[in-house]
C-alpha distance (Angstrom), angle and dihedral (degrees) to the residues before:
residue distance angle dihedral
X1 . . .
X2 3.87 . .
X3 3.78 98.7 .
X4 3.91 99.3 50.7
X5 3.78 91.4 57.0
X6 3.79 91.5 49.7
X7 3.81 90.0 53.9
X8 3.72 94.8 48.0
X9 3.77 97.6 51.3
X10 3.81 95.7 39.9
X11 3.86 87.7 58.8
X12 3.79 90.2 49.8
X13 3.81 93.7 52.7
X14 3.75 91.9 42.9
X15 3.79 92.2 56.5
X16 3.77 93.6 46.4
X17 3.76 92.1 52.6
X18 3.79 106.4 23.4
X19 3.77 95.0 174.2
X20 3.80 92.5 53.9
X21 3.82 126.9 64.2
X22 3.79 107.5 -154.2
X23 3.83 117.5 -143.7
X24 3.83 99.8 -159.2
X25 3.78 136.4 136.2
X26 3.76 108.5 -114.3
X27 3.79 99.4 176.8
X28 3.84 114.6 151.0
X29 3.81 94.2 2.7
X30 3.77 115.4 -175.9
X31 3.76 135.1 -160.1
X32 3.85 89.7 -95.1
X33 3.79 88.4 64.9
X34 3.78 90.1 54.6
X35 3.82 89.9 49.9
X36 3.82 93.0 48.3
X37 3.86 91.6 48.9
X38 3.87 91.0 49.2
X39 3.79 92.6 49.8
X40 3.82 90.6 46.5
X41 3.83 91.3 59.9
X42 3.84 92.5 45.6
X43 3.81 99.6 -102.4
X44 3.77 120.9 157.0
X45 3.80 122.1 -131.5
X46 3.81 116.7 -129.6
X47 3.77 138.2 173.1
X48 3.86 113.0 -114.3
X49 3.78 115.6 -123.2
X50 3.76 91.1 -140.7
X51 3.76 126.5 69.5
X52 3.77 115.2 -132.4
X53 3.81 116.7 -138.5
X54 3.79 101.7 -136.7
X55 3.75 133.2 161.9
X56 3.84 116.4 -83.0
X57 3.79 93.0 -102.9
X58 3.80 93.5 57.0
X59 3.83 125.1 78.9
X60 3.78 125.3 -138.6
X61 3.78 107.4 -88.3
X62 3.74 127.8 -91.3
X63 3.83 105.8 -126.0
X64 3.78 134.1 -158.5
X65 3.81 134.8 180.0
X66 3.78 121.9 -146.0
X67 3.78 120.5 -164.2
X68 3.79 116.2 -119.8
X69 3.78 119.0 -164.4
X70 3.80 99.5 -144.9
X71 3.81 102.4 13.5
X72 3.78 137.5 56.0
X73 3.83 110.6 -76.4
X74 3.78 112.0 -85.5
X75 3.84 111.8 -110.6
X76 3.82 112.8 -154.6
X77 3.81 122.4 -166.3
X78 3.84 124.3 -171.5
X79 3.81 119.0 -164.4
X80 3.80 117.3 -163.8
X81 3.78 144.9 173.5
X82 3.79 115.3 -90.2
X83 3.76 92.7 -144.0
X84 3.81 102.8 52.2
X85 3.84 102.7 7.3
X86 3.81 89.6 -122.1
X87 3.77 113.7 158.9
X88 3.84 113.6 -110.4
X89 3.77 103.0 174.7
X90 3.82 142.6 -3.4
X91 3.80 127.4 -150.3
X92 3.79 125.6 -166.3
X93 3.80 120.7 -170.8
X94 3.79 135.2 -174.8
X95 3.75 109.9 -175.3
X96 3.76 141.7 151.5
X97 3.80 112.6 -97.7
X98 3.78 114.0 -96.2
X99 3.82 88.8 -127.3
X100 3.77 92.1 58.4
X101 3.82 107.3 88.9
X102 3.84 97.6 172.4
X103 3.81 130.1 101.0
X104 3.77 114.4 -111.5
X105 3.82 122.3 -116.4
X106 3.82 116.1 -110.0
X107 3.84 93.0 -105.8
X108 3.82 92.0 58.7
X109 3.81 93.3 45.3
X110 3.82 89.0 51.8
X111 3.80 90.1 54.9
X112 3.81 89.1 55.9
X113 3.83 91.8 46.0
X114 3.79 88.5 50.2
X115 3.80 90.8 52.1
X116 3.81 88.1 53.8
X117 3.81 90.4 51.0
X118 3.77 90.4 49.1
X119 3.78 92.0 52.3
X120 3.78 92.6 45.0
X121 3.80 90.3 51.6
X122 3.77 93.0 49.5
X123 3.81 94.3 48.9
X124 3.77 92.9 43.1
X125 3.79 92.3 51.7
X126 3.80 89.7 51.9
X127 3.81 102.4 36.6
X128 3.77 106.7 20.0
X129 3.82 130.6 -122.1
X130 3.81 116.3 -8.2
X131 3.77 131.8 -138.4
X132 3.77 96.0 -102.7
X133 3.84 134.5 -162.6
X134 3.78 126.0 178.3
X135 3.83 126.1 25.5
X136 3.76 129.7 -116.0
X137 3.81 85.5 -139.2
X138 3.82 88.3 72.1
X139 3.80 98.8 61.2
X140 3.79 90.4 125.9
X141 3.82 87.7 78.0
X142 3.80 89.1 79.3
X143 3.83 89.9 72.4
X144 3.85 92.2 63.4
X145 3.78 100.5 32.0
X146 3.79 137.4 -51.0
X147 3.78 125.7 -6.5
X148 3.81 113.0 -161.9
X149 3.78 133.1 -169.9
X150 3.79 124.6 177.0
X151 3.77 135.3 177.4
X152 3.82 125.1 -175.8
X153 3.79 135.4 -171.3
X154 3.80 114.6 -167.2
X155 3.83 104.0 -163.4
X156 3.81 137.5 -172.8
X157 3.78 115.9 -81.2
X158 3.83 94.3 41.8
X159 3.82 90.8 -72.6
X160 3.78 115.5 153.1
X161 3.76 124.1 -172.8
X162 3.81 115.0 -164.4
X163 3.80 123.2 -174.7
X164 3.81 115.9 -176.6
X165 3.80 136.7 172.7
X166 3.85 129.3 -174.2
X167 3.75 123.8 -175.9
X168 3.86 128.4 -175.7
X169 3.79 125.9 172.1
X170 3.73 95.5 -180.0
X171 3.79 128.5 98.3
X172 3.77 102.9 -145.9
X173 3.81 117.0 -159.4
X174 3.78 110.7 -152.5
X175 3.78 95.3 -179.2
X176 3.80 132.0 -114.7
X177 3.82 91.4 61.7
X178 3.82 93.4 -55.8
X179 3.81 119.4 125.2
X180 3.78 144.5 154.2
X181 3.76 112.5 -127.9
X182 3.81 123.3 -152.0
X183 3.80 110.6 -71.8
X184 3.81 131.4 -149.8
X185 3.78 118.1 171.9
X186 3.80 141.8 152.9
X187 3.80 114.8 -168.7
X188 3.83 122.5 -173.7
X189 3.78 120.1 -177.2
X190 3.77 128.0 -177.6
X191 3.72 107.4 -167.3
X192 3.83 133.7 -179.2
X193 3.79 97.7 -152.3
X194 3.79 98.5 -151.2
X195 3.80 112.4 146.4
X196 3.77 90.6 -167.6
X197 3.76 89.8 58.0
X198 3.79 90.8 46.6
X199 3.80 97.2 -117.0
X200 3.74 122.7 166.0
X201 3.82 107.3 -89.3
X202 3.74 129.1 -158.5
X203 3.80 134.0 70.7
X204 3.86 104.8 -117.3
X205 3.81 116.9 92.9
X206 3.79 117.4 -130.3
X207 3.84 91.0 -121.0
X208 3.81 91.0 58.0
X209 3.78 94.2 44.0
X210 3.77 90.7 50.6
X211 3.77 92.3 52.4
X212 3.82 91.8 45.7
X213 3.79 90.4 53.4
X214 3.73 93.1 52.0
X215 3.77 90.3 46.2
X216 3.81 86.1 55.4
X217 3.84 90.8 49.9
X218 3.81 90.6 48.8
X219 3.80 90.4 52.6
X220 3.76 98.6 48.0
X221 3.83 92.0 44.0
X222 3.80 89.8 53.0
X223 3.86 88.7 46.4
X224 3.81 91.8 -117.2
X225 3.77 90.3 142.0
X226 3.82 97.8 161.6
X227 3.77 90.6 54.5
X228 3.79 90.3 46.5
X229 3.79 91.4 52.2
X230 3.81 89.6 58.8
X231 3.79 88.1 66.8
X232 3.79 91.8 57.1
X233 3.76 129.2 86.2
X234 3.76 116.7 -90.9
X235 3.78 95.0 -102.9
X236 3.80 93.7 47.1
X237 3.79 91.2 44.8
X238 3.83 89.3 62.1
X239 3.78 97.5 43.1
X240 3.84 104.6 37.9
X241 3.85 113.8 97.4
X242 3.82 128.2 -153.9
X243 3.77 88.6 -110.2
X244 3.78 92.5 56.4
X245 3.83 91.0 50.5
X246 3.81 89.1 48.6
X247 3.81 90.0 54.6
X248 3.74 91.7 50.6
X249 3.80 90.6 49.6
X250 3.81 91.0 52.6
X251 3.84 91.3 49.6
X252 3.83 94.3 47.6
X253 3.81 102.1 40.1
X254 3.83 99.3 63.6
X255 3.79 93.6 95.5
X256 3.83 143.0 -18.5
X257 3.85 118.9 -60.0
X258 3.76 126.6 -150.5
X259 3.77 130.7 -170.3
X260 3.81 111.6 -95.3
X261 3.83 106.3 173.0
X262 3.76 139.7 -2.7
X263 3.80 127.9 -160.8
X264 3.76 143.9 109.9
X265 3.79 137.0 -66.5
X266 3.77 123.2 -164.9
X267 3.81 119.2 -140.7
X268 3.78 125.1 -137.9
X269 3.80 91.1 -89.2
X270 3.83 92.2 50.3
X271 3.83 97.8 -103.3
X272 3.77 113.4 147.1
X273 3.78 117.5 -129.2
X274 3.76 126.7 -172.7
X275 3.77 111.0 -114.0
X276 3.80 125.9 -157.7
X277 3.78 121.2 -174.7
X278 3.83 120.9 -161.6
X279 3.78 130.8 -162.8
X280 3.76 132.8 -163.0
X281 3.82 108.4 -99.5
X282 3.81 92.0 -133.9
X283 3.84 91.2 55.4
X284 3.83 105.7 98.3
X285 3.78 95.8 169.5
X286 3.85 120.3 118.1
X287 2.95 110.6 -107.0
X288 3.83 96.6 19.5
X289 3.78 114.8 -104.2
X290 3.79 93.5 -130.0
X291 3.82 130.9 25.4
X292 3.84 134.1 -173.4
X293 3.83 112.2 -143.6
X294 3.77 118.9 -156.8
X295 3.86 122.3 -174.3
X296 3.84 125.1 -161.8
X297 3.76 126.8 -165.1
X298 3.80 121.1 -140.9
X299 3.81 90.6 -95.4
X300 3.83 88.8 67.0
X301 3.83 94.6 -108.6
X302 3.80 127.1 132.6
X303 3.80 112.8 -108.8
X304 3.79 102.1 172.9
X305 3.77 139.2 16.2
X306 3.81 108.2 -176.4
X307 3.81 133.0 168.5
X308 3.76 118.8 -153.7
X309 3.79 139.7 162.5
X310 3.76 126.7 -127.4
């Protein structure tokens, strides 16, 4: 277990100080080391509004915000074991504030794209070529919907590095007060995928799953059912009728949704699926009176969309 922790923390320090490669021994690093490093670079600790659905052995993340002059502030999340405080995964997010409903000017978008290129170069220099999907030559897609770029490095010791960017310039009105605002996000996750340690399994980043779900909502609201079915798992694609999709659209389009929790749910055969839960923005009760649960398989397809009341 020594080597995975070295890899995780070295990546963390490299990102915080991209011009400096730190030659330090990070054996047996704990969450306190993450906290000390964040404080050292001037980050401010905050309490996330969302609750992360993690396995019982994993604590809710320690979170810090680091000011960025020309980019959204960097949000850093550290997940760790409850028993020994050992770090299990790190998540770094640059995203447009939820309260900002406006599209970004090209200059600001370019700064975010350049940050992605910088991270990609750093990780490629250290770990070699990635498994890549999407092309930075296709950025014009953001004007008509979602542009996506993703690079992954599956490493020895069950380490997975996942770098993901989604861009959307379009304000999409779904009707009945529900809309998708322009989206600009970079999400970097360094995960030690050990089920025994209770780490977060699965390959799809939350940011991508969130954008895929709202793309699904957009399609069914516009009655583009064939396009919506392409976002479903193969089995559901075959069995889901237009009428069923119409019913889902009616249930979801009453008012604006926002992400409430993210986590994992295991199926009967033990497969881990990414789970997102959404609440209605107007629902101020704790816990929310009604939630929408969405499950994704590891092929990035929607398996379940389920509404339930607490």
